[in-house]
C-alpha positions in Angstrom: 81.9 137.8 91.5 82.3 134.2 92.6 85.1 132.0 91.3 84.4 129.6 88.4 84.3 125.9 89.0 87.4 124.4 87.4 88.6 120.9 86.7 91.5 121.4 89.1 89.1 122.5 91.8 87.1 119.3 91.4 90.3 117.2 91.3 91.4 118.7 94.7 87.9 118.4 96.2 87.9 114.6 95.8 91.0 114.4 97.8 90.1 117.1 100.4 87.2 119.6 100.3 89.0 121.8 102.7 91.8 122.4 100.2 89.2 124.1 98.0 88.1 126.3 100.8 91.7 127.3 101.6 92.6 128.0 98.0 89.6 130.2 97.7 89.5 132.1 101.0 92.7 131.6 103.0 95.5 134.1 103.3 98.2 133.2 100.7 100.9 133.9 103.3 99.7 130.7 105.1 100.8 128.6 102.2 103.9 126.4 102.6 106.8 126.7 100.2 106.3 124.6 97.0 107.0 120.9 97.5 109.8 119.7 95.3 108.1 116.4 94.6 104.8 118.2 93.6 106.8 120.5 91.3 108.4 117.4 89.8 104.9 115.8 89.2 103.9 119.0 87.3 107.1 119.0 85.3 106.9 115.4 84.4 103.2 115.8 83.5 103.9 118.7 81.2 106.9 116.9 79.6 104.8 113.8 78.9 102.0 115.9 77.4 104.5 117.6 75.1 106.0 114.2 74.1 102.5 112.8 73.3 101.5 115.8 71.2 104.9 115.8 69.4 104.3 112.2 68.5 100.8 112.6 67.0 100.5 111.3 63.5 97.1 112.8 62.8 96.5 116.6 62.1 95.3 118.7 65.0 94.5 122.3 65.8 97.0 123.7 68.3 95.6 126.4 70.6 98.2 126.0 73.4 100.0 129.2 72.5 96.9 131.3 73.3 95.3 132.3 76.6 92.1 133.4 78.2 89.3 134.9 76.1 91.3 134.6 72.9 91.8 130.8 73.5 88.1 130.4 74.2 87.1 132.3 71.1 89.5 130.2 68.9 88.2 127.0 70.5 84.6 127.8 69.6 85.7 128.8 66.1 87.6 125.5 65.7 84.5 123.5 66.9 82.3 125.5 64.6 84.5 124.5 61.6 84.3 120.9 62.7 88.1 120.5 63.3 88.8 116.8 64.0 91.1 117.3 67.0 91.8 120.4 69.1 94.7 120.6 71.5 94.9 123.1 74.4 91.4 124.5 74.1 89.2 126.4 76.6 85.5 126.2 77.2 83.1 127.6 79.7 79.4 127.8 80.5 77.2 128.8 83.5 80.1 129.4 85.9 82.0 126.2 84.8 85.5 126.8 83.2 87.5 124.0 81.6 90.8 123.7 79.8 90.7 120.2 78.3 93.9 118.9 76.8 91.9 117.5 73.9 88.6 118.0 72.2 87.8 115.3 69.6 85.1 115.4 67.0 82.6 112.6 67.5 79.3 112.5 65.6 77.7 115.9 65.5 79.7 117.2 68.5 82.8 116.7 70.6 84.1 114.7 73.5 86.9 115.8 75.8 90.1 114.1 76.8 93.1 114.6 79.0 96.7 113.5 78.7 97.9 112.0 82.1 101.3 111.0 83.2 99.8 108.3 85.3 97.7 105.2 84.7 94.2 105.9 83.4 92.6 103.5 85.8 93.1 102.3 89.4 92.8 99.1 91.3 93.9 95.5 90.5 94.4 94.7 86.8 91.5 92.2 86.8 89.1 94.8 88.4 90.5 98.2 87.4 88.2 101.2 87.3 88.3 104.8 86.1 90.0 107.2 88.6 87.4 109.4 90.3 89.7 112.4 90.4 90.1 112.1 86.6 86.4 111.5 86.2 85.3 114.7 87.8 87.6 116.7 85.7 86.4 115.0 82.5 82.8 115.3 83.8 83.2 119.1 84.0 84.3 119.3 80.4 81.5 117.1 79.2 79.0 119.1 81.2 80.2 122.4 79.6 80.0 120.8 76.1 76.4 119.7 76.8 75.3 123.1 78.2 76.7 124.7 75.0 75.0 122.1 72.7 78.4 120.9 71.5 78.6 117.4 73.1 79.0 114.3 70.9 78.3 111.9 73.8 78.3 111.7 77.6 81.7 110.1 77.3 85.4 111.2 77.6 88.8 109.7 77.5 92.3 109.7 79.0 95.6 109.1 77.1 97.7 107.7 79.9 101.4 107.0 80.7 101.1 103.5 79.2 100.1 104.8 75.8 96.5 103.6 76.2 93.3 105.4 75.6 91.0 104.8 78.6 87.3 105.4 78.0 85.3 107.2 80.7 81.6 106.4 80.1 79.6 108.5 82.4 76.3 106.6 81.9 77.6 103.1 82.6 76.6 101.7 86.1 79.4 100.5 88.3 77.8 97.1 88.4 74.6 95.1 88.4 74.1 95.8 92.1 75.4 99.3 92.1 73.6 101.5 89.6 75.7 104.6 90.5 77.6 106.1 87.6 80.6 108.4 87.1 78.1 111.1 86.2 76.6 110.8 89.6 80.0 111.2 91.2 80.6 114.3 89.0 77.3 115.8 89.9 77.9 115.3 93.6 81.4 116.8 93.4 80.0 119.8 91.4 77.3 120.5 93.9 79.7 120.4 96.8 82.2 122.8 94.9 79.3 125.2 94.1 78.3 125.2 97.7 81.8 125.9 98.9 82.4 128.7 96.3 79.1 130.3 97.3 79.8 130.1 101.0 76.9 127.8 101.7 79.1 125.0 102.9 81.8 125.3 105.5 84.6 122.7 105.5 87.0 121.5 108.2 90.5 120.3 107.8 91.0 116.6 108.3 94.3 114.7 108.8 94.9 112.1 106.1 97.4 110.6 103.7 97.0 113.5 101.2 98.0 116.1 103.7 101.8 116.0 103.6 102.1 117.1 100.0 99.6 119.9 100.3 100.7 123.5 100.4 98.3 124.1 103.3 99.8 121.3 105.4 101.2 123.6 108.2 98.2 125.8 108.4 95.8 122.8 108.6 97.9 120.9 111.2 97.9 124.0 113.4 94.1 124.1 113.2 93.8 120.4 113.8 95.9 120.6 117.0 94.0 123.7 118.3 90.7 122.0 117.8 91.8 118.6 119.0 90.1 117.3 115.8 88.9 113.7 115.8 90.8 112.9 112.6 94.0 113.0 114.8 92.8 109.5 115.9 94.4 107.0 113.6 92.1 105.6 110.9 89.1 107.6 112.1 89.1 109.8 109.0 87.1 112.6 107.6 83.8 110.8 106.9 83.7 109.2 110.3 84.6 112.5 112.0 81.7 114.1 110.1 79.3 111.4 111.2 80.3 111.8 114.9 80.7 115.6 114.8 77.1 116.4 116.1 77.7 114.4 119.3 81.4 114.8 119.9 83.8 117.5 118.6 87.3 116.7 119.9 89.6 114.0 121.0 89.6 115.2 124.6 85.8 115.2 124.7 85.6 111.7 123.2 88.3 110.4 125.6 86.4 111.7 128.6 83.1 110.2 127.4 81.6 106.8 128.2 81.4 104.8 124.9 78.2 103.2 126.2 76.4 106.5 125.8 76.8 106.2 122.1 75.2 102.7 121.9 71.7 102.0 120.7 71.1 98.3 121.3 73.7 96.3 119.4 74.6 99.3 117.3 76.0 102.7 117.8 74.3 106.0 117.1 76.8 106.7 114.4 75.9 105.0 111.0 78.7 102.9 109.7 80.6 102.7 113.0 80.1 99.5 115.0 80.6 99.1 118.7 84.0 97.4 118.4 85.3 100.1 116.1 83.9 102.8 118.4 85.7 101.2 121.3 88.9 101.0 119.3 88.7 104.7 118.5 87.9 105.5 122.2 91.0 103.7 123.4 93.1 105.6 120.9 91.5 108.9 122.0 92.5 108.1 125.6 96.1 107.3 124.4 96.4 110.6 122.7 95.2 112.6 125.7 97.0 110.7 128.5 100.1 112.3 129.9 101.7 108.9 130.6 100.5 107.2 127.4 102.6 104.2 126.2 102.0 101.9 123.2 100.7 98.4 124.0 99.6 95.1 122.5 96.0 94.1 121.9 97.0 90.4 121.8 100.2 88.5 122.0 102.4 88.4 118.9 104.9 85.8 117.8 107.8 86.9 115.6 110.1 84.3 113.9 113.2 83.2 115.8 116.2 83.4 113.4 119.8 84.1 114.2 119.9 86.4 111.2 117.4 89.2 110.2 117.0 91.4 107.2 115.1 94.7 107.4 113.9 95.4 103.9 112.8 98.6 102.0 112.5 99.5 98.3 112.3 102.8 96.4 110.1 103.1 93.3 109.6 105.9 90.8 106.0 105.3 89.7 106.3 108.0 87.0 109.0 106.0 85.3 107.7 102.7 86.5 111.1 101.6 87.8 112.2 100.1 91.1 115.5 101.9 91.5 116.7 100.7 94.9 116.5 97.5 97.1 117.9 98.1 100.5 118.6 95.7 103.4 119.9 96.1 106.9 121.5 92.7 107.8 121.7 91.9 111.5 123.0 88.8 113.3 122.1 87.6 116.8 120.0 90.6 117.6 123.2 92.6 118.1 122.9 96.0 116.6 126.6 96.5 116.3 126.6 93.6 113.7 124.3 95.6 111.3 125.4 96.0 107.7 123.6 97.9 105.0 123.6 96.2 101.6 121.7 97.3 98.5 121.1 96.9 94.8 120.8 100.2 93.0 120.1 100.7 89.3 122.8 102.1 87.0 120.3 104.0 84.9 116.6 103.9 84.1 116.9 101.3 81.3 114.9 98.1 81.9 118.1 96.0 81.8 119.4 97.9 84.7 116.2 97.4 86.7 116.4 93.7 85.9 120.0 93.5 87.1 119.2 95.3 90.4 116.2 93.0 91.0 118.4 89.9 90.4 121.1 91.3 92.7 118.6 91.9 95.4 117.3 88.4 95.3 121.0 87.1 95.5 121.5 89.3 98.6 118.5 87.6 100.2 119.5 84.1 99.2 123.1 84.6 100.4 121.7 85.4 103.9 119.1 82.6 104.2 117.9 81.2 106.5 116.8 84.5 108.0 113.8 86.5 109.1 112.7 89.3 106.7 110.9 92.4 108.0 109.2 95.0 105.8 106.5 97.6 106.3 103.3 97.2 104.2 102.5 94.9 101.3 104.2 97.3 98.9 107.4 95.3 98.7 105.6 92.1 97.9 103.4 93.8 95.3 106.4 95.3 93.5 108.3 92.0 93.6 105.4 90.2 92.0 105.3 92.9 89.4 109.1 92.7 88.8 108.9 88.9 88.4 106.2 89.3 85.7 108.4 91.9 83.9 111.6 89.7 84.2 110.5 86.0 84.4 114.0 84.9 83.6 115.2 86.2 87.0 113.0 84.0 89.1 109.6 82.2 89.1 106.3 83.4 90.5 106.6 80.6 93.2 110.1 82.0 94.2 108.4 85.3 95.1 105.7 83.6 97.1 108.3 81.5 98.9 110.3 84.7 99.6 107.3 86.3 101.3 106.2 83.2 103.2 104.8 84.5 106.5 106.8 81.8 108.3 109.9 84.0 107.9 108.7 87.2 106.2 106.8 89.6 108.3 104.8 92.6 107.2 105.1 94.6 110.4 102.4 97.1 109.3 99.5 94.9 108.3 100.2 91.8 110.3 101.5 93.3 113.5 101.0 97.1 114.0 97.4 97.3 112.6 96.2 94.0 114.0 97.8 93.9 117.4 99.1 97.2 118.7 98.0 100.7 119.8 100.2 103.8 119.8 99.8 107.4 121.1 100.3 108.8 117.6 98.3 110.4 114.8 99.0 107.6 112.4 100.9 104.3 112.2 103.4 105.2 109.4 107.0 103.9 109.9 108.2 107.5 110.1 105.7 108.4 112.9 106.3 105.3 115.0 110.1 105.2 114.7 110.3 108.9 115.6 108.1 108.3 118.6 110.6 105.5 119.6 113.5 108.0 119.4 114.9 107.2 116.0 116.1 110.1 113.7 116.6 110.2 110.0 119.8 111.8 108.8 117.9 113.9 106.2 116.0 116.9 107.3 113.0 116.1 105.1 112.8 112.3 104.7 110.0 110.8 102.6 109.4 108.4 99.8 108.3 111.4 97.6 111.5 113.2 98.4 113.5 110.1 97.4 111.8 110.1 94.0 112.7 113.7 93.5 116.3 113.0 94.5 116.4 110.1 92.1 115.1 112.3 89.3 117.9 114.7 89.9 120.5 111.9 90.0 119.3 110.6 86.7 119.6 114.1 85.2 123.0 115.0 86.7 124.7 111.7 87.8 125.8 113.5 91.0 127.2 110.9 93.4 126.2 113.1 96.4 122.5 112.8 95.4 122.8 109.1 94.9 124.3 108.8 98.4 121.4 110.9 99.8 119.0 108.3 98.3 121.0 105.5 99.8 121.2 107.1 103.3 117.5 107.7 103.3 116.7 104.0 102.4 119.2 102.7 105.0 117.5 104.9 107.6 114.1 103.4 106.6 115.5 99.9 107.0 117.0 100.8 110.4 113.7 102.4 111.5 112.0 99.1 110.7 114.5 97.4 113.0 113.9 99.9 115.8 110.1 99.1 115.6 110.7 95.4 115.5 112.8 95.6 118.7 110.3 97.8 120.5 107.5 95.3 120.0 109.3 92.9 122.4 108.8 95.4 125.2 105.0 96.0 124.8 102.6 94.5 127.2 99.1 93.1 126.4 96.1 95.2 127.3 92.7 94.0 126.1 90.3 96.3 124.3 88.4 98.6 126.6 90.9 98.1 129.5 93.4 100.8 128.4 
């Protein structure tokens, strides 16, 4: 008997098809220990769901205490009666199994909904779109309702963390030029899941951003290393690996090959990969396989010359939507012994505490100007713009733009590392590059996700040791940024293709 296709399976598949394979067929002993941050996400999601349901003002049928076949039977009976809103139901048809949070009467049938402890859409506010990982889950519920003749419309909804109901219309095209719909995305994910479950489709692990929180992380990394998988090349990714897989299978094979053999006129034989991109990946493959590999510059870089420098990092809890720590390592005269860690930490999770920490952080910066400011990725600027909109009395929008003026504020990731450097590493995260350069974090498992979990425990307990753990981690992130900035001075320029 094959496993049913579930909403959770489709959610995971969008992020990584190989996780579905591992969940179905791998030995459970290969799983890593549960990740504390992932457990926190589940806990917070369940808590938010209970809060939403407890606050409902309209009558509903509560089937959450029931399980399995009894839950399914009671769900069908409730829909047969025409109950207006059903919470915690269960539906299945033709090998599809769904546990929608909500089933709401609409017309002659029902539409499904989920309660999410995140935003119901993704992307910039002026161009936000439904989340594909949510859409495939809701698509499964909608499909089951249609197959059972119980659907009110090919539409579903999400009640999100902001208290909004976000509609998921499966028939609406993405745009005038793109006639693809959410239903197309769901159908594609369903077909892939069915093929994996039936054993018709084999999957491969791929190194990516979603890996580090997955319970198969150690097992997959072991396989990637043994295979010399192409996704070990930074930014190559699963889809490009799959495109190239028929011609080249490993980093070593790619490094030994002549890139010209993959050219066809002014294009490459790999759809979606141009000659310049192919050369970039080839250079990175050689870096990863060379015994004496060293990082280098693609082109000269020019960093601002200030007597004083600030290395800047923030910590944000996206589930509470609070920026809880602004950290800075302050250095004078390029002398590391002069470093001082200064910070602004919230007193609690109330908006006024966030506002005060934001104001204090801006004061810390102003007190040290003129100075160079170094940060890693656009995240700090994005969050500061958001904080300014939340607390316009603290500063103006122009103040934020002035603060991040590239004449003195440098995004080392986007404006330097990605544009002008190459490294013999799997990725270009600050953790990876600083560790390559010999820097060590004091904590044994440092990560932004771990910091959020520690902050959650500090909020619950007030334990000063946990607060200090968060501070130490942030300080180490700031110092790691300093280590990277200094290392850039020692890199030599090697043009593309000459490495």
